ZAMI-206494 format. One record per residue: residue in three letters; x negated, y, z negated of N, C-alpha, C, O in turn. Coordinates in steps of 0.001 Angstrom, whole numbers, m for minus. Each point is the difference from the previous one (the first is absolute). Example, Ala and Ser with C-alpha at 12.3 -4.5 7.8 and 13.67 -1.06 7.14 Angstrom:
! ZAMI-206494
+-----+---------+---------+---------+---------+---------+---------+---------+---------+---------+---------+---------+---------+
! res !     npx !     npy !     npz !    capx !    capy !    capz !     cpx !     cpy !     cpz !     opx !     opy !     opz !
+-----+---------+---------+---------+---------+---------+---------+---------+---------+---------+---------+---------+---------+
! ALA !  m13190 !   m5690 !   m7800 !     890 !    1190 !       0 !    m900 !    1200 !       0 !   m1036 !     m19 !    m665 !
! SER !    1386 !    1069 !    1385 !    m820 !    1190 !     m60 !     770 !    1090 !    m730 !    m509 !    1108 !    m169 !
+-----+---------+---------+---------+---------+---------+---------+---------+---------+---------+---------+---------+---------+
//
This chain:
! ZAMI-206494
+-----+---------+---------+---------+---------+---------+---------+---------+---------+---------+---------+---------+---------+
! res !     npx !     npy !     npz !    capx !    capy !    capz !     cpx !     cpy !     cpz !     opx !     opy !     opz !
+-----+---------+---------+---------+---------+---------+---------+---------+---------+---------+---------+---------+---------+
! UNK !  m72179 !  244896 ! m125245 !     346 !    m970 !    1017 !     108 !   m1383 !    m649 !    m828 !    m372 !    m832 !
! UNK !    1839 !    m368 !    1215 !     224 !   m1331 !    m553 !    m769 !   m1024 !     807 !     m51 !      48 !    1229 !
! UNK !    m540 !    m971 !   m1953 !    m692 !   m1099 !     669 !    1035 !    m960 !     583 !    1155 !     m19 !    m424 !
! UNK !   m1581 !    m762 !    1384 !     929 !    m942 !     622 !     270 !   m1178 !    m943 !    m825 !    m366 !    m837 !
! UNK !    1996 !    m197 !    1010 !     417 !   m1125 !    m840 !    m548 !   m1315 !     542 !    m104 !    m196 !    1210 !
! UNK !    m243 !    m694 !   m2127 !    m376 !   m1375 !     329 !    1077 !    m910 !    m579 !     364 !     139 !   m1168 !
! UNK !     142 !   m1056 !    1962 !     988 !    m944 !    m489 !    m719 !   m1089 !    m791 !    m870 !    m695 !     525 !
! UNK !    1252 !     560 !   m1809 !    m631 !   m1008 !    m853 !     931 !   m1175 !    m298 !    m445 !   m1051 !    m463 !
! UNK !    1728 !    1232 !     728 !     976 !   m1060 !    m251 !    1196 !     263 !     892 !     497 !    1125 !      54 !
! UNK !     m23 !   m2157 !     653 !    1130 !     203 !     902 !     811 !   m1284 !     187 !    m456 !    m955 !     628 !
! UNK !    1667 !     955 !   m1188 !     934 !   m1098 !     225 !    1093 !     393 !     994 !     832 !    m831 !     364 !
! UNK !    m826 !    2081 !      72 !    1060 !     458 !     903 !    m116 !    m626 !    1378 !    1004 !    m131 !     701 !
! UNK !   m2192 !    m256 !    m301 !    m194 !    m634 !    1306 !     252 !   m1510 !     m46 !     242 !    m630 !    1029 !
! UNK !    m303 !      63 !   m2234 !     202 !   m1438 !    m157 !     929 !    m271 !   m1179 !    m450 !    m509 !   m1027 !
! UNK !    1730 !     837 !    1150 !     914 !    m213 !   m1127 !     177 !   m1464 !    m389 !     478 !    m291 !   m1096 !
! UNK !    m855 !    m630 !    1974 !      94 !   m1422 !    m344 !    m945 !    m361 !   m1141 !     184 !   m1030 !    m649 !
! UNK !   m1186 !    1856 !     397 !    m926 !    m253 !   m1114 !     613 !     364 !   m1351 !    m566 !    m319 !   m1046 !
! UNK !    1716 !     982 !    1066 !     691 !     340 !   m1246 !     876 !   m1189 !    m367 !    1072 !    m198 !     572 !
! UNK !   m1536 !    m578 !   m1521 !     730 !   m1188 !    m435 !    m253 !    m227 !   m1480 !    m962 !     533 !    m553 !
! UNK !    1810 !   m1316 !     m91 !    m228 !    m302 !   m1426 !   m1297 !    m775 !    m184 !    m508 !    m617 !     936 !
! UNK !     m12 !     655 !   m2140 !   m1198 !    m775 !    m335 !     438 !   m1435 !    m280 !     287 !    m365 !   m1140 !
! UNK !    m241 !    m432 !    2188 !     522 !   m1361 !    m116 !    m790 !    m837 !   m1007 !     592 !    m803 !    m722 !
! UNK !   m1899 !     972 !     659 !    m819 !    m762 !    m941 !     378 !     338 !   m1439 !       2 !    m876 !    m865 !
! UNK !     318 !    2143 !     605 !     381 !     435 !   m1336 !    1365 !    m590 !    m372 !     207 !    m453 !   m1126 !
! UNK !     704 !     467 !    2077 !    1328 !    m590 !    m202 !    m124 !   m1507 !    m247 !     702 !    m562 !    m841 !
! UNK !   m1605 !     m83 !    1588 !    m177 !   m1447 !    m131 !    m452 !    m397 !   m1400 !     383 !   m1061 !    m493 !
! UNK !   m1181 !    1886 !    m147 !    m452 !    m304 !   m1364 !    1195 !    m140 !    m936 !      94 !    m975 !    m746 !
! UNK !     826 !    1950 !     781 !    1162 !     m32 !    m880 !     970 !   m1118 !     377 !     610 !    m617 !    m873 !
! UNK !    m471 !     361 !    2163 !     879 !   m1087 !     437 !    m553 !   m1361 !    m446 !     763 !    m860 !    m441 !
! UNK !   m2062 !     664 !     550 !    m602 !   m1270 !    m423 !     123 !    m200 !   m1505 !     236 !   m1122 !    m450 !
! UNK !    m388 !    2171 !    m326 !     192 !    m114 !   m1449 !    1450 !    m385 !    m292 !     254 !    m812 !    m890 !
! UNK !     697 !    1385 !    1626 !    1410 !    m341 !    m168 !     275 !   m1455 !     312 !     741 !    m665 !    m725 !
! UNK !   m1330 !     164 !    1797 !     159 !   m1411 !     364 !    m605 !    m891 !   m1090 !     605 !    m998 !    m390 !
! UNK !   m1781 !    1351 !     m94 !    m648 !    m761 !   m1068 !     866 !     m15 !   m1261 !     182 !   m1049 !    m618 !
! UNK !     350 !    2213 !     238 !     851 !      69 !   m1195 !    1279 !    m822 !     172 !     443 !    m662 !    m938 !
! UNK !     145 !     703 !    2125 !    1214 !    m785 !     252 !    m300 !   m1498 !    m106 !     787 !    m753 !    m573 !
! UNK !   m1917 !     326 !    1122 !    m366 !   m1420 !     m89 !    m288 !    m399 !   m1452 !     386 !   m1082 !    m442 !
! UNK !   m1059 !    1954 !    m283 !    m299 !    m269 !   m1402 !    1284 !     m54 !    m833 !     122 !    m835 !    m897 !
! UNK !     827 !    1712 !    1186 !    1286 !      m5 !    m714 !     770 !   m1283 !     295 !     588 !    m594 !    m904 !
! UNK !    m589 !     167 !    2156 !     672 !   m1246 !     366 !    m634 !   m1184 !    m744 !     696 !    m883 !    m502 !
! UNK !   m2030 !     890 !     445 !    m715 !   m1066 !    m700 !     297 !      27 !   m1500 !     147 !   m1050 !    m625 !
! UNK !     m60 !    2237 !      56 !     284 !     124 !   m1441 !    1378 !    m553 !    m338 !     166 !    m671 !   m1018 !
! UNK !     825 !     948 !    1866 !    1355 !    m510 !    m239 !      16 !   m1516 !     206 !     586 !    m733 !    m797 !
! UNK !   m1210 !     282 !    1834 !       2 !   m1426 !     340 !    m684 !    m849 !   m1082 !     466 !   m1088 !    m340 !
! UNK !   m1570 !    1605 !    m185 !    m755 !    m769 !   m1002 !     339 !     395 !   m1430 !    m614 !    m485 !    m951 !
! UNK !    1587 !    1361 !     807 !     516 !     407 !   m1315 !   m1108 !     568 !    m905 !    m132 !    m360 !   m1170 !
! UNK !    m666 !    1280 !    1784 !   m1035 !     664 !    m776 !     645 !     957 !    m992 !    1177 !     341 !     116 !
! UNK !   m1966 !      82 !   m1088 !     494 !     863 !   m1065 !     554 !    1330 !     548 !     994 !     501 !    m526 !
! UNK !   m1595 !      66 !    1541 !     465 !    1286 !     532 !     839 !    m184 !    1255 !     m52 !     821 !     916 !
! UNK !     812 !   m1882 !    m877 !     836 !    m289 !    1171 !    1145 !     991 !     178 !     551 !     114 !    1095 !
! UNK !    m183 !     608 !   m2162 !    1084 !     983 !     119 !    m528 !    1380 !     380 !     637 !     707 !     781 !
! UNK !   m1773 !    m319 !   m1313 !    m508 !    1348 !     251 !    m736 !     121 !    1327 !      63 !    1051 !     637 !
! UNK !    m747 !   m2083 !    m210 !    m764 !      77 !    1246 !     886 !     195 !    1236 !    m357 !     808 !     858 !
! UNK !    1485 !   m1500 !    m723 !     866 !     274 !    1160 !     536 !    1445 !       3 !     147 !     607 !    1061 !
! UNK !     139 !     m70 !   m2243 !     467 !    1394 !     m70 !   m1105 !     945 !     457 !     237 !     908 !     796 !
! UNK !   m1446 !   m1129 !   m1307 !   m1128 !     835 !     390 !    m261 !    m104 !    1506 !    m222 !    1014 !     662 !
! UNK !     247 !   m2226 !    m125 !    m236 !    m198 !    1436 !    1063 !     710 !     824 !    m309 !     611 !    1023 !
! UNK !    1565 !    m689 !   m1467 !    1088 !     675 !     724 !    m170 !    1510 !     m29 !     192 !     668 !    1016 !
! UNK !    m552 !    m125 !   m2179 !    m216 !    1450 !    m120 !   m1179 !     421 !     877 !      74 !    1020 !     685 !
! UNK !   m1160 !   m1798 !    m700 !   m1168 !     308 !     829 !     374 !      39 !    1477 !    m334 !     950 !     708 !
! UNK !    1023 !   m1979 !    m250 !     383 !     m80 !    1410 !     934 !    1152 !     375 !    m130 !     574 !    1081 !
! UNK !    1066 !    m237 !   m1962 !     940 !    1091 !     292 !    m725 !    1346 !      98 !     245 !     767 !     931 !
! UNK !   m1124 !    m481 !   m1875 !    m736 !    1274 !      14 !    m920 !      71 !    1215 !     m79 !    1038 !     657 !
! UNK !    m610 !   m2121 !    m357 !    m894 !     m12 !    1167 !     773 !     130 !    1304 !    m443 !     686 !     922 !
! UNK !    1589 !   m1338 !    m842 !     819 !     113 !    1209 !     446 !    1439 !     217 !     m47 !     505 !    1121 !
! UNK !     477 !     149 !   m2182 !     403 !    1407 !     106 !   m1186 !     876 !     425 !     139 !     842 !     887 !
! UNK !   m1294 !   m1039 !   m1513 !   m1181 !     793 !     330 !    m479 !    m222 !    1428 !    m351 !     949 !     701 !
! UNK !     339 !   m2198 !    m279 !    m429 !    m325 !    1359 !     973 !     585 !    1023 !    m425 !     578 !    1000 !
! UNK !    1722 !    m724 !   m1246 !     998 !     555 !     926 !    m123 !    1520 !      90 !      96 !     565 !    1090 !
! UNK !    m306 !      98 !   m2221 !    m163 !    1456 !      m9 !   m1225 !     406 !     802 !      59 !     940 !     792 !
! UNK !   m1174 !   m1643 !    m992 !   m1233 !     330 !     703 !     128 !    m237 !    1504 !    m469 !     812 !     797 !
! UNK !    1094 !   m1909 !    m410 !     165 !    m308 !    1426 !     916 !    1035 !     664 !    m294 !     467 !    1100 !
! UNK !    1400 !    m105 !   m1761 !     898 !    1025 !     557 !    m696 !    1353 !     106 !     172 !     709 !     992 !
! UNK !    m957 !    m345 !   m2007 !    m701 !    1280 !       3 !   m1022 !      59 !    1133 !     m93 !    1001 !     711 !
! UNK !    m664 !   m2067 !    m551 !   m1001 !     m47 !    1068 !     669 !      55 !    1367 !    m499 !     672 !     903 !
! UNK !    1610 !   m1361 !    m737 !     732 !      49 !    1276 !     527 !    1406 !     275 !     m21 !     456 !    1143 !
! UNK !     490 !     230 !   m2173 !     492 !    1371 !     172 !   m1134 !     941 !     414 !     198 !     880 !     837 !
! UNK !   m1367 !   m1062 !   m1415 !   m1158 !     824 !     368 !    m397 !    m280 !    1448 !    m231 !     932 !     770 !
! UNK !     152 !   m2199 !    m398 !    m355 !    m360 !    1378 !    1036 !     548 !     985 !    m361 !     539 !    1046 !
! UNK !    1649 !    m677 !   m1381 !    1052 !     508 !     894 !     m72 !    1517 !     143 !     263 !     529 !    1080 !
! UNK !    m614 !     176 !   m2151 !    m142 !    1453 !      76 !   m1160 !     392 !     912 !      88 !     981 !     739 !
! UNK !   m1168 !   m1745 !    m793 !   m1148 !     274 !     877 !     373 !    m267 !    1450 !    m330 !     792 !     883 !
! UNK !    1017 !   m1904 !    m631 !     418 !    m332 !    1365 !     947 !    1064 !     548 !     m98 !     371 !    1169 !
! UNK !    1019 !     124 !   m2008 !     967 !    1023 !     421 !    m591 !    1408 !     m26 !     700 !     967 !     299 !
! UNK !   m1974 !    m842 !    m651 !    m701 !    1294 !     m77 !     639 !     958 !   m1005 !      23 !    1212 !     210 !
! UNK !     491 !   m1768 !   m1297 !     540 !     820 !   m1093 !   m1112 !     227 !   m1017 !      97 !    m390 !   m1163 !
! UNK !   m1146 !    1029 !    1642 !   m1207 !     214 !    m784 !    m114 !    1482 !    m320 !     209 !     852 !     864 !
! UNK !    m541 !    m555 !   m2110 !    m227 !    1388 !    m403 !   m1497 !     261 !      17 !    m801 !    m914 !    m197 !
! UNK !     425 !    2178 !     434 !   m1410 !     364 !      82 !    m257 !    1216 !    m879 !     776 !     955 !      m7 !
! UNK !   m1879 !   m1007 !    m732 !    m455 !    1143 !    m799 !   m1467 !     235 !     360 !    m757 !    m945 !     222 !
! UNK !     376 !    2210 !    m170 !   m1370 !     328 !     380 !    m507 !    1166 !    m830 !     749 !     918 !    m334 !
! UNK !   m2032 !    m969 !       8 !    m613 !    1116 !    m701 !   m1130 !    m440 !    m897 !    m411 !   m1160 !      m9 !
! UNK !     m82 !    2134 !    m754 !   m1038 !    m267 !    m981 !     652 !    m573 !   m1257 !    1165 !     274 !    m286 !
! UNK !   m1915 !   m1057 !    m445 !     529 !    m597 !   m1221 !     169 !    1064 !   m1073 !    m859 !     863 !    m178 !
! UNK !    1978 !    m935 !    m533 !     272 !     937 !   m1087 !    m659 !    m480 !   m1290 !    m489 !     811 !    m786 !
! UNK !     475 !   m2109 !     566 !    m764 !    m604 !   m1090 !    m376 !   m1404 !     415 !     582 !    m571 !     922 !
! UNK !   m1560 !      24 !   m1614 !    m506 !   m1329 !     346 !    m421 !    m718 !   m1277 !    m729 !     550 !    m825 !
! UNK !    1199 !   m1785 !     677 !    m430 !    m855 !   m1101 !    m504 !   m1302 !     603 !     782 !    m763 !     567 !
! UNK !   m2101 !     497 !    m684 !    m512 !   m1256 !     564 !     558 !   m1201 !    m746 !     274 !      64 !   m1198 !
! UNK !    m114 !   m1150 !    1923 !     556 !   m1206 !    m596 !   m1070 !    m963 !    m464 !   m1170 !     130 !     359 !
! UNK !    1580 !   m1087 !   m1152 !    m895 !   m1045 !    m480 !    m352 !    m925 !    1166 !     879 !    m373 !     776 !
! UNK !   m2154 !       1 !    m643 !    m366 !    m910 !    1093 !     501 !   m1424 !    m228 !     m64 !    m837 !     900 !
! UNK !     558 !     570 !   m2096 !     521 !   m1324 !    m343 !    1493 !     118 !    m240 !     477 !    1045 !    m444 !
! UNK !     247 !   m2079 !     726 !    1433 !      16 !    m265 !     279 !     151 !   m1483 !    m715 !    m560 !    m831 !
! UNK !    1751 !    1315 !     496 !     391 !     163 !   m1394 !    1419 !    m519 !    m176 !     753 !    m120 !     966 !
! UNK !    m397 !    m184 !   m2198 !    1336 !    m538 !    m264 !    1065 !    1074 !      m3 !    1190 !    m307 !      66 !
! UNK !   m1597 !    1560 !    m140 !     952 !    1112 !      18 !    m378 !     943 !    1135 !    m970 !    m244 !     719 !
! UNK !    1723 !    1302 !    m560 !    m313 !     991 !    1029 !   m1012 !    1036 !    m493 !    m307 !     949 !     722 !
! UNK !    m215 !   m1117 !   m1939 !    m972 !     952 !    m546 !   m1281 !      42 !     834 !    m683 !    1024 !      21 !
! UNK !     348 !   m2114 !     664 !   m1208 !     m44 !     819 !     233 !     368 !    1451 !    m909 !    m121 !     821 !
! UNK !    2112 !     570 !    m487 !     297 !     361 !    1377 !    m718 !    1263 !     434 !    m216 !     915 !    m796 !
! UNK !    m151 !    m877 !    2070 !    m491 !    1244 !     591 !    1232 !     836 !     306 !    1019 !    m524 !     453 !
! UNK !   m1113 !    1808 !    m697 !    1158 !     867 !     212 !    m481 !    1338 !     543 !   m1002 !     553 !    m456 !
! UNK !    1739 !     m47 !    1440 !    m288 !    1315 !     540 !    1270 !     616 !     541 !    1004 !    m680 !     213 !
! UNK !   m1070 !    1974 !       3 !    1173 !     733 !     456 !    m369 !     853 !    1204 !   m1071 !     605 !      44 !
! UNK !    1969 !    m565 !     930 !    m155 !     865 !    1170 !    1386 !     518 !     360 !     962 !    m767 !      53 !
! UNK !    m866 !    2047 !     189 !    1274 !     654 !     345 !    1092 !    m293 !   m1032 !    1171 !    m137 !     355 !
! UNK !   m1549 !      41 !   m1610 !     966 !    m231 !   m1068 !     446 !   m1437 !    m158 !     830 !    m291 !    m861 !
! UNK !   m1358 !    m615 !    1666 !     366 !   m1423 !     m70 !   m1125 !    m782 !    m670 !   m1172 !     177 !     333 !
! UNK !    1533 !   m1038 !   m1273 !    m978 !    m791 !    m741 !     m89 !   m1399 !     615 !    1015 !    m630 !     296 !
! UNK !   m2239 !     165 !    m115 !    m259 !   m1344 !     500 !    m815 !    m736 !   m1052 !   m1000 !     519 !    m495 !
! UNK !    1431 !   m1732 !     155 !    m646 !    m786 !   m1037 !     m92 !   m1453 !     456 !     973 !    m574 !     489 !
! UNK !   m2155 !      m6 !    m656 !    m214 !   m1399 !     391 !   m1186 !    m535 !    m788 !    m848 !     766 !    m456 !
! UNK !     792 !   m2079 !     299 !   m1072 !    m619 !    m762 !    m690 !   m1106 !     760 !     569 !    m595 !     915 !
! UNK !   m1804 !     325 !   m1303 !    m809 !   m1016 !     680 !     579 !   m1402 !    m155 !    m119 !    m815 !     916 !
! UNK !     731 !     523 !   m2032 !     495 !   m1342 !    m239 !    1442 !    m218 !     424 !     562 !   m1070 !    m236 !
! UNK !      37 !    2068 !     856 !    1408 !    m119 !     366 !     184 !    m877 !    1232 !    m833 !     m31 !     907 !
! UNK !    1935 !    m667 !    m911 !     385 !    m795 !    1154 !    1152 !     755 !     640 !    1145 !    m106 !    m440 !
! UNK !   m1452 !     860 !    1471 !    1020 !     813 !     662 !    m270 !      40 !    1493 !   m1129 !    m228 !     434 !
! UNK !    2157 !     517 !     356 !    m143 !     m87 !    1451 !    m578 !    1247 !     655 !     234 !     222 !    1188 !
! UNK !    m981 !     598 !   m1923 !    m510 !    1242 !     566 !   m1387 !     299 !    m577 !    m589 !    m842 !    m678 !
! UNK !      76 !    2033 !     948 !   m1333 !     416 !    m424 !    m127 !     m31 !   m1518 !     870 !     503 !    m710 !
! UNK !   m1963 !   m1099 !     210 !    m257 !       2 !   m1437 !   m1495 !    m154 !    m313 !    m375 !    m684 !    m952 !
! UNK !    m456 !    1318 !    1752 !   m1440 !     m70 !    m186 !    m481 !    1229 !    m768 !      33 !    1111 !     529 !
! UNK !    m477 !   m1298 !   m1759 !    m410 !    1116 !    m857 !   m1419 !     455 !     340 !    m809 !    m782 !     501 !
! UNK !     519 !    2049 !    m779 !   m1292 !     588 !     359 !   m1170 !    m675 !    m708 !   m1084 !    m103 !     574 !
! UNK !    1277 !    m352 !   m1792 !   m1085 !    m627 !    m753 !    m326 !   m1412 !     496 !    m989 !    m598 !    m425 !
! UNK !    1815 !      73 !    1318 !    m249 !   m1321 !     587 !    m156 !      99 !    1517 !     258 !    m964 !     720 !
! UNK !    m682 !    2138 !    m238 !    m252 !     171 !    1424 !    1099 !     688 !     782 !    m123 !     148 !    1216 !
! UNK !    1196 !     280 !   m1871 !    1071 !     731 !     685 !    m493 !    1335 !     528 !   m1014 !     517 !    m470 !
! UNK !    1713 !      44 !    1434 !    m482 !    1190 !     698 !     436 !    1333 !    m603 !    m613 !    1024 !     302 !
! UNK !    1631 !    m999 !   m1132 !     514 !    1264 !    m528 !    m943 !     503 !   m1092 !    m362 !    m735 !    m919 !
! UNK !     m25 !    2001 !    1043 !    m846 !     666 !    m994 !     647 !    1330 !    m366 !     935 !     445 !     665 !
! UNK !   m1428 !     179 !   m1707 !     576 !    1249 !    m489 !    m102 !    1131 !    1018 !     811 !     926 !     m35 !
! UNK !   m1783 !    m977 !     937 !    m174 !    1077 !     987 !     520 !    m382 !    1386 !    m381 !     619 !     993 !
! UNK !    1236 !   m1619 !    m917 !     539 !    m465 !    1285 !    1219 !     807 !     414 !     795 !     432 !    m835 !
! UNK !    m666 !    m240 !    2124 !    1246 !     484 !     577 !     675 !   m1241 !     560 !    m615 !    m760 !     748 !
! UNK !    1880 !     552 !   m1107 !     686 !   m1230 !     390 !    1227 !     292 !     849 !     655 !    1033 !    m138 !
! UNK !    m373 !   m1966 !    1004 !    1290 !     m53 !     705 !     519 !   m1394 !    m310 !    m530 !    m997 !     489 !
! UNK !    1570 !     943 !   m1306 !     498 !   m1279 !    m489 !    1406 !    m241 !     538 !     885 !     845 !    m139 !
! UNK !    m695 !   m2005 !     753 !    1312 !    m417 !     487 !     498 !   m1061 !    m969 !    m720 !    m945 !    m324 !
! UNK !    1952 !    1107 !    m132 !     494 !    m900 !   m1044 !    1475 !    m297 !     177 !     721 !     696 !     715 !
! UNK !    m295 !   m1754 !   m1391 !    1395 !    m419 !     m37 !     362 !    m153 !   m1474 !    m771 !    m566 !    m775 !
! UNK !    1923 !    1061 !     395 !     454 !    m161 !   m1385 !     477 !   m1432 !    m210 !     826 !    m510 !     757 !
! UNK !   m1352 !    m121 !   m1782 !     383 !   m1373 !    m330 !    1375 !      11 !    m654 !     161 !     611 !   m1056 !
! UNK !     848 !   m1272 !    1654 !    1343 !      32 !    m575 !     114 !    m725 !   m1339 !     794 !     404 !    m850 !
! UNK !   m1562 !   m1452 !     650 !     132 !    m783 !   m1233 !    m828 !     559 !   m1152 !     424 !     m53 !   m1155 !
! UNK !   m1591 !     581 !    1462 !    m912 !     416 !   m1062 !    m127 !    1512 !    m138 !    m618 !     474 !    m954 !
! UNK !    1181 !     290 !    1871 !       7 !    1450 !    m104 !   m1368 !     645 !     136 !    m203 !    1100 !    m514 !
! UNK !    m722 !   m1728 !    1173 !   m1318 !     598 !     198 !    m214 !     280 !    1489 !     721 !    m511 !     856 !
! UNK !   m1713 !    1319 !    m580 !    m325 !     320 !    1390 !   m1053 !    m989 !     489 !   m1112 !     m46 !    m527 !
! UNK !    1468 !    m740 !    1531 !    m917 !    m989 !     564 !    m728 !     626 !    1186 !     631 !     404 !     976 !
! UNK !   m1950 !    m325 !   m1060 !    m819 !     620 !    1039 !    m164 !    m995 !    1148 !    m589 !   m1067 !    m171 !
! UNK !    1116 !    1431 !    1347 !    m101 !    m883 !    1161 !   m1047 !     495 !    1007 !    m427 !    m746 !     882 !
! UNK !      22 !    2013 !   m1027 !   m1089 !     515 !     831 !    m697 !    1099 !    m788 !     643 !     857 !    m608 !
! UNK !   m1970 !    m900 !     631 !    m778 !     991 !    m728 !   m1135 !     490 !     884 !    m836 !    m769 !     473 !
! UNK !     842 !    2079 !    m272 !   m1057 !     646 !     764 !    m700 !     988 !    m924 !     648 !     722 !    m758 !
! UNK !   m1973 !    m695 !     826 !    m776 !     822 !    m917 !   m1035 !     809 !     756 !    m655 !    m488 !     921 !
! UNK !     527 !    1755 !   m1341 !   m1110 !     843 !     431 !    m877 !     181 !   m1241 !     340 !     797 !    m875 !
! UNK !   m1459 !   m1519 !     781 !    m817 !      68 !   m1208 !    m691 !    1349 !    m167 !    m398 !     634 !     977 !
! UNK !     264 !    m211 !   m2215 !    m700 !    1242 !    m365 !     569 !    1224 !     722 !    m746 !     932 !     301 !
! UNK !    2030 !    m917 !     m22 !     628 !    1098 !     730 !     695 !     997 !    m919 !     502 !    1019 !     473 !
! UNK !    m463 !   m1288 !   m1758 !     718 !     851 !    m948 !    m863 !     227 !   m1237 !    m946 !    m743 !    m261 !
! UNK !    1291 !    1783 !    m492 !    m642 !     113 !   m1311 !     451 !   m1178 !    m863 !    1102 !    m520 !     174 !
! UNK !   m1957 !     107 !   m1099 !     334 !   m1144 !    m846 !    1276 !     267 !    m789 !     163 !    1059 !    m607 !
! UNK !     727 !   m2025 !     627 !    1266 !     111 !    m727 !    m265 !     m94 !   m1500 !   m1043 !    m484 !    m440 !
! UNK !    2002 !     953 !    m316 !     m74 !    m111 !   m1464 !    m103 !   m1474 !    m353 !     839 !    m804 !     407 !
! UNK !   m1861 !     455 !   m1160 !    m192 !   m1389 !    m417 !     815 !    m273 !   m1263 !     m43 !     771 !    m958 !
! UNK !     761 !   m1840 !     971 !     724 !    m450 !   m1177 !    m819 !   m1151 !    m566 !    m554 !    m794 !     760 !
! UNK !     471 !     695 !   m2057 !    m835 !   m1013 !    m635 !     318 !   m1390 !     536 !    1159 !    m410 !      66 !
! UNK !   m2198 !    m294 !     307 !     153 !   m1331 !     590 !     610 !    m982 !    m993 !    m306 !      27 !   m1192 !
! UNK !    1166 !    m886 !    1702 !     631 !   m1096 !    m720 !     839 !     460 !   m1180 !     179 !    m751 !    m959 !
! UNK !     324 !    1939 !    1013 !     821 !     538 !   m1073 !    1361 !     373 !     578 !      83 !     497 !    1123 !
! UNK !     963 !    m728 !   m1869 !    1332 !     389 !     487 !     116 !    1520 !     m36 !    m387 !     625 !    m988 !
! UNK !     928 !      m8 !    2081 !     131 !    1463 !      17 !    1074 !     477 !    m949 !     239 !    1203 !    m108 !
+-----+---------+---------+---------+---------+---------+---------+---------+---------+---------+---------+---------+---------+
//
């Protein structure tokens, strides 16, 4: 007999909470503004790096603008999919489980990863994303012996599955195959 599910994360009832990380975007935008002002000052005062700094500032602003636009469009697409109920659902016992690092890592090597119904879900504690990313080692609810019902939307820009609703029945399954923590599979 399967235990009943407990909802541990749900953005499907409040899709307005799916938005870009404005504070994260603001950091890069402020650095761009600072670099542009510094480049203007370098040209005006004829500093030694008056030629290279404007180029660097322009490249920085261009790359950040592209990244910010991509992130904003991706988040809007995820929110629109939730509003339109274009949500996929997978349910079952975990096929394998790799606990994630409780601290953010610079790569995806520290991501928590698990599989259910042949679909792989991967997320990290330090990620800035518009969906579930709470790892088990930092208080997240998914464990190797959990039965999960996961509702997700495919991210058009990044090609990952964004978890918008997660329901868990704890200790309802035999423990899934453990994959070594913090190691790439």
